[in-house]
C-alpha positions in Angstrom: -32.1 54.5 96.4 -35.5 53.2 96.2 -37.6 53.6 92.7 -40.9 55.3 93.5 -43.8 53.6 92.3 -45.3 55.7 89.4 -48.4 54.0 89.8 -48.7 55.4 93.5 -47.7 58.7 92.7 -50.2 61.6 92.8 -51.0 63.1 89.2 -51.6 66.6 89.0 -55.2 67.1 89.9 -54.9 65.5 92.8 -51.6 67.8 93.9 -53.7 70.7 93.4 -56.7 68.9 95.4 -54.1 68.0 98.0 -52.9 71.6 98.7 -55.9 72.8 99.0 -57.1 70.6 101.7 -54.1 71.4 103.2 -54.8 75.1 103.0 -57.9 74.4 104.7 -55.7 72.1 107.7 -56.6 68.7 107.0 -54.6 66.8 108.8 -52.9 64.3 106.0 -54.0 61.2 107.3 -57.4 62.3 106.5 -56.1 63.7 102.8 -54.5 60.6 102.4 -57.8 58.6 103.6 -59.6 60.4 100.9 -57.3 60.5 98.1 -57.5 56.3 98.4 -61.1 56.0 98.1 -61.4 53.6 95.3 -58.1 54.6 93.8 -56.2 51.2 92.1 -53.0 52.2 93.5 -53.3 53.8 96.8 -50.6 56.9 98.1 -48.5 56.7 101.0 -48.3 59.3 103.5 -44.6 60.8 102.0 -46.7 61.8 98.8 -48.8 64.3 100.8 -45.6 65.1 102.9 -44.1 66.0 99.1 -47.2 68.5 98.3 -46.5 70.5 101.4 -43.0 71.0 100.6 -43.3 72.1 96.8 -44.7 75.7 96.8 -45.0 75.3 93.4 -48.3 74.2 93.3 -51.7 76.1 92.9 -54.6 74.6 95.3 -57.4 73.6 93.3 -60.7 76.5 93.6 -63.5 75.6 96.3 -65.6 74.7 93.3 -62.9 71.9 92.2 -62.8 70.5 95.8 -66.3 70.4 96.5 -67.0 68.2 92.9 -63.8 66.1 94.2 -65.7 65.3 97.4 -69.0 64.5 95.8 -67.2 62.4 93.7 -65.2 60.6 96.4 -68.6 60.1 98.3 -70.2 58.7 95.1 -68.6 55.2 95.1 -70.4 52.2 95.4 -69.1 50.2 98.6 -70.6 47.0 96.5 -69.8 47.2 92.9 -67.4 50.0 92.9 -69.1 51.7 90.3 -68.9 56.1 90.6 -72.0 58.1 89.3 -69.6 60.3 87.5 -66.8 58.0 86.2 -68.8 54.3 85.6 -72.1 56.0 84.4 -72.4 53.4 81.2 -72.1 50.1 83.6 -74.3 52.1 85.9 -77.2 51.8 83.1 -76.2 48.9 81.4 -76.5 47.2 85.2 -80.4 48.7 85.7 -81.4 48.6 82.5 -81.0 44.6 82.6 -82.5 44.5 86.4 -85.2 46.4 85.2 -85.5 43.9 82.2 -85.6 41.3 84.7 -88.1 42.9 87.2 -90.9 43.8 84.3 -90.7 40.4 82.2 -90.9 39.0 86.1 -93.8 40.9 87.5 -97.4 39.5 87.1 -98.7 43.2 86.9 -97.4 43.6 83.6 -98.2 42.2 79.9 -95.7 43.4 77.2 -93.2 41.1 78.4 -91.2 40.4 75.0 -90.8 44.1 74.1 -90.0 45.5 77.2 -87.4 42.7 77.8 -85.6 42.9 74.0 -85.9 46.6 74.2 -83.9 47.6 78.1 -81.6 44.0 76.9 -81.0 45.8 74.0 -80.3 49.5 75.8 -78.3 47.6 78.4 -76.1 45.3 75.8 -75.3 48.4 74.0 -73.9 50.5 77.3 -72.1 47.9 78.3 -70.2 47.3 74.5 -69.6 51.3 74.3 -67.9 51.3 77.6 -65.9 48.2 76.6 -65.1 50.2 73.4 -63.8 53.4 74.9 -61.3 51.6 76.9 -60.4 50.3 73.8 -59.8 54.0 72.0 -62.6 52.9 70.1 -64.2 55.6 68.3 -67.8 55.0 69.2 -69.9 58.0 68.1 -69.4 59.0 64.2 -69.3 62.2 62.8 -73.2 62.6 62.1 -73.3 62.2 65.7 -74.9 58.7 66.3 -73.7 56.1 68.6 -72.3 52.5 67.4 -75.1 50.1 67.3 -75.6 46.8 69.0 -75.8 44.8 65.6 -72.4 47.2 64.4 -70.7 46.3 67.7 -71.5 42.6 67.7 -70.7 42.3 64.1 -66.9 43.7 64.8 -64.1 41.6 64.1 -62.5 42.6 67.8 -66.0 41.9 69.6 -65.5 40.3 73.2 -68.4 37.8 72.8 -68.4 34.5 71.9 -70.6 33.1 69.3 -73.5 32.0 71.1 -73.8 35.4 73.0 -73.9 37.1 69.3 -76.5 34.4 68.2 -78.4 35.1 70.8 -78.2 39.0 70.8 -79.0 39.0 66.9 -82.4 36.7 67.7 -83.2 39.3 70.7 -82.8 42.2 68.1 -85.1 40.3 65.5 -87.8 40.0 67.8 -87.4 43.3 69.1 -88.0 44.8 65.8 -90.7 41.9 64.6 -93.3 42.3 67.7 -93.0 46.3 68.3 -96.3 47.0 68.1 -97.8 44.3 67.3 -99.8 41.8 69.4 -98.1 39.0 70.7 -100.7 36.7 72.2 -99.2 34.2 75.1 -96.3 34.3 72.8 -93.8 35.4 75.8 -93.0 32.0 76.5 -91.7 30.8 73.4 -88.9 32.7 73.9 -87.8 32.2 77.8 -84.6 30.4 76.5 -83.5 33.1 74.6 -84.0 35.7 77.3 -82.7 33.3 80.1 -79.5 33.2 78.2 -79.3 36.7 77.6 -79.2 36.9 81.1 -76.6 35.3 82.4 -74.8 36.3 79.1 -75.0 39.3 80.4 -73.7 38.5 83.8 -70.9 36.5 82.5 -69.7 39.6 80.0 -69.7 42.0 82.4 -67.8 40.0 85.0 -65.5 39.3 82.3 -64.8 42.7 80.7 -64.8 44.3 84.1 -64.3 42.2 87.1 -66.6 40.1 89.7 -67.6 42.7 92.0 -70.3 43.8 89.2 -72.5 40.6 88.6 -76.0 41.0 89.2 -76.5 37.4 91.1 -76.9 39.2 94.2 -79.2 41.7 93.1 -81.7 39.5 91.4 -82.7 35.9 92.6 -85.7 33.1 91.5 -89.1 34.7 90.7 -91.6 33.0 93.4 -95.4 32.4 92.3 -98.7 31.7 93.6 -99.7 28.7 91.1 -98.4 25.1 91.1 -96.1 24.3 87.8 -98.2 21.9 85.6 -96.3 20.0 83.1 -99.1 19.3 80.9 -100.1 23.1 80.8 -96.6 24.0 79.7 -96.3 22.0 76.8 -99.2 23.0 75.0 -98.7 26.6 76.1 -97.3 27.5 72.9 -100.1 26.2 70.6 -103.1 28.5 71.7 -103.1 32.4 70.9 -100.4 32.9 69.1 -100.5 35.2 65.7 -99.0 33.9 62.6 -96.7 36.3 62.0 -95.0 35.4 65.4 -94.8 31.9 64.4 -92.8 33.0 61.4 -90.6 35.4 63.9 -89.7 32.2 65.7 -88.9 30.9 62.3 -86.2 33.6 61.3 -84.7 33.2 64.6 -82.8 30.2 63.4 -83.0 30.7 60.1 -78.9 29.7 58.6 -78.5 28.3 62.0 -76.6 24.9 62.4 -77.5 22.7 65.1 -74.7 22.9 67.0 -75.5 26.7 67.1 -78.9 26.1 68.4 -77.9 23.8 70.8 -75.6 26.4 72.4 -76.6 27.2 75.9 -75.2 30.9 75.4 -77.8 31.2 72.6 -80.7 29.4 74.1 -80.9 28.3 77.8 -82.3 25.2 78.4 -83.0 23.2 81.5 -83.9 19.3 81.7 -86.5 18.6 84.3 -86.4 15.2 86.7 -89.5 13.9 88.2 -87.9 12.2 91.5 -89.6 8.6 92.2 -90.9 10.4 95.7 -93.9 11.3 97.7 -96.4 13.4 96.4 -95.4 15.5 99.8 -92.0 15.8 98.4 -92.0 16.3 94.3 -89.9 18.6 93.3 -88.1 19.3 89.9 -84.4 18.9 90.0 -81.9 21.9 88.4 -78.3 20.1 87.0 -75.4 22.2 86.1 -74.5 21.6 82.8 -70.7 21.9 83.6 -71.4 18.9 86.2 -70.5 15.5 86.2 -74.2 14.8 86.0 -74.9 17.3 84.0 -72.5 16.3 81.6 -73.8 12.4 81.5 -77.6 14.2 80.7 -76.1 15.8 78.2 -75.0 13.0 76.6 -77.5 10.7 77.0 -80.0 13.5 75.4 -77.7 14.4 72.2 -77.0 10.5 71.5 -79.6 10.2 69.0 -78.6 13.3 67.8 -75.1 12.2 66.7 -75.2 12.8 63.1 -72.4 14.0 60.8 -74.2 17.6 60.2 -73.6 18.2 64.1 -69.5 17.3 63.5 -69.0 18.0 59.8 -65.3 18.7 59.7 -62.9 16.6 59.3 -59.1 17.9 60.3 -58.3 19.0 57.3 -61.3 20.9 56.4 -60.9 22.8 59.9 -57.3 23.8 58.9 -58.5 25.1 55.5 -61.7 27.0 57.2 -59.7 28.4 60.3 -57.2 30.0 57.0 -59.9 30.9 55.1 -61.8 33.1 58.0 -58.0 34.3 60.0 -55.8 34.9 56.9 -53.1 33.0 59.3 -51.0 30.7 58.5 -53.1 27.5 60.4 -51.7 24.2 59.5 -52.6 20.5 60.6 -49.8 20.4 63.3 -51.5 23.8 64.6 -54.8 21.5 64.7 -53.1 18.9 66.6 -51.6 20.7 69.2 -54.6 22.9 69.9 -56.7 19.5 70.7 -54.1 18.3 72.8 -53.7 21.5 74.6 -57.4 21.4 75.1 -58.0 18.2 75.7 -60.7 17.9 73.0 -60.0 14.3 72.3 -58.1 11.7 73.1 -54.7 10.8 71.7 -54.5 8.1 69.0 -54.2 4.9 70.8 -56.6 5.5 73.4 -58.6 2.9 75.1 -61.6 5.0 75.4 -61.2 6.8 72.5 -64.7 8.6 72.5 -64.1 10.5 75.4 -64.4 13.7 73.8 -65.5 16.8 75.0 -68.5 17.3 73.0 -69.2 20.6 72.0 -66.1 20.4 70.1 -65.4 16.6 68.6 -67.3 13.3 68.2 -65.9 9.7 67.8 -67.1 7.6 64.7 -66.3 3.6 66.0 -67.5 2.7 62.4 -64.5 4.6 60.9 -62.5 4.9 63.9 -61.8 8.6 63.4 -62.5 12.2 64.6 -64.7 14.9 62.9 -65.4 18.4 64.5 -68.6 21.0 65.1 -68.7 24.1 64.2 -67.9 25.3 67.3 -64.8 23.7 67.4 -64.3 26.0 64.3 -65.2 29.3 66.1 -63.3 28.0 69.2 -60.1 28.1 67.1 -61.0 31.4 64.9 -60.6 33.2 67.7 -57.4 31.7 69.5 -56.0 32.1 66.6 -57.0 36.2 65.8 -55.9 36.7 69.3 -51.7 37.0 68.7 -50.7 36.4 71.7 -53.0 32.8 72.5 -51.9 31.6 68.9 -47.8 31.9 69.4 -49.0 30.0 72.8 -50.5 27.2 71.0 -47.8 27.3 68.5 -45.8 26.5 70.7 -47.3 23.7 72.6 -45.4 20.7 72.7 -47.1 17.0 70.8 
């Protein structure tokens, strides 16, 4: 006897719906098609037949049946989201789309205020949905739901360090610029806003599936004026109140150079002017993870390869990871980690400088390696995940 797939079984509520549809003379294949709309595990015709033959099943009421049909017709064919089942995710996406549309619109002036408020709403809904599915209580006894700042401060927050730094900066902006005159300060924080958008799209896809990407809904903004490099260079020097400059300084207070340079904290684009005719002159955008992008990054950071960017020796890394996680992380585990990830070449390599610059750098003067804060944060996240830590300890070196 072949065992049935439990995931493909009808729930009690679905059985009552099927019974009601059968009573209204629906055909088996039509009932099966309705039930299978956006169902993760589809049911076969035998399940419908089983309900037809079971006289103990009570059919759903007309009201229950009507709502079931409305609910089944409410799925978005592109995202798979349902108005009744996925309200938080729908609101999260719409809030972020609104934030971008308002910021890009030439008709609106209060860009920073509106963007930071709507982005906060979008991220709050997104993380509420994540924790709800993890069975974490998101509404306290006082009736208040978890704040975004509380969720990104949790040990089990699914976001990276750079993403959380970006959201803390946006909260600072939202709180400080509220009801204050900004002059033309909106443009000072374009990098933060752009990173926020890219982070949101990555997070919603990682947590809930690639169908929810906003990349199909939003495109590049077009404009009626040419971009003037000199104007862009001096744009932020004028009409910016002193209190806005103070806010700008506080955004990076206490952060390391590596954290500030993290693209998930603040998005940056390198513009290169090609030696071409005026009619063909253009800006070239380079993907950070491409071979060309990595070459550019290496050139840009060469003058900053100082100890303050990579302050940690292996022993210090081990101590910090042990302190932050409470786990028995050893120097052997550290070796397993950099070998597994390929963060640096092995001893005796002909090209010892070929490291992953986000994590590690080679010092030719004293022929050793030191590591960044980002490497420490990466290891803390790995060690806090029991399965990932077990896989790391099992890695052969």
